[in-house]
C-alpha positions, 0 to 999 in steps of 0.5 A, a space after each residue: 463463498 465467504 467474502 474475504 476480510 482484508 482489513 483483518 489479513 495479517 500476512 500479505 504475499 506478493 501480488 497481494 493488493 489492498 486499498 489505501 486511503 490518500 491520509 494513510 499513505 501520507 503518513 506513510 511518506 512523513 516516516 520515511 517508508 516511500 522510495 521516490 525513485 522506484 514510487 514504492 511503500 513499504 507496508 509488512 514488509 512488502 513494497 508497494 505499488 499504486 496500481 489504480 486511483 479513485 477520487 471520490 465527490 467528497 474531495 477524498 481519493 482511495 488507492 489500491 496498491 499492489 505488492 511487488 516484492 519482499 522489502 529487504 531491512 538492508 534497504 530500509 
């Protein structure tokens, strides 16, 4: 079976998961793509919530996000 290369995935759907670093999430906050009330990030026209977090020994963090719904353009 072929392994999935999610780094090259260009089409995301509700229910998909992806990983992001703290630095990547911080950039989304600065860009205004984080809703602190709903705790969702807007990426690729979907709303993503953090479902898992791992702290590495080197001090970096990796987050697993899950696409929870489509992001309507009128909301952003």
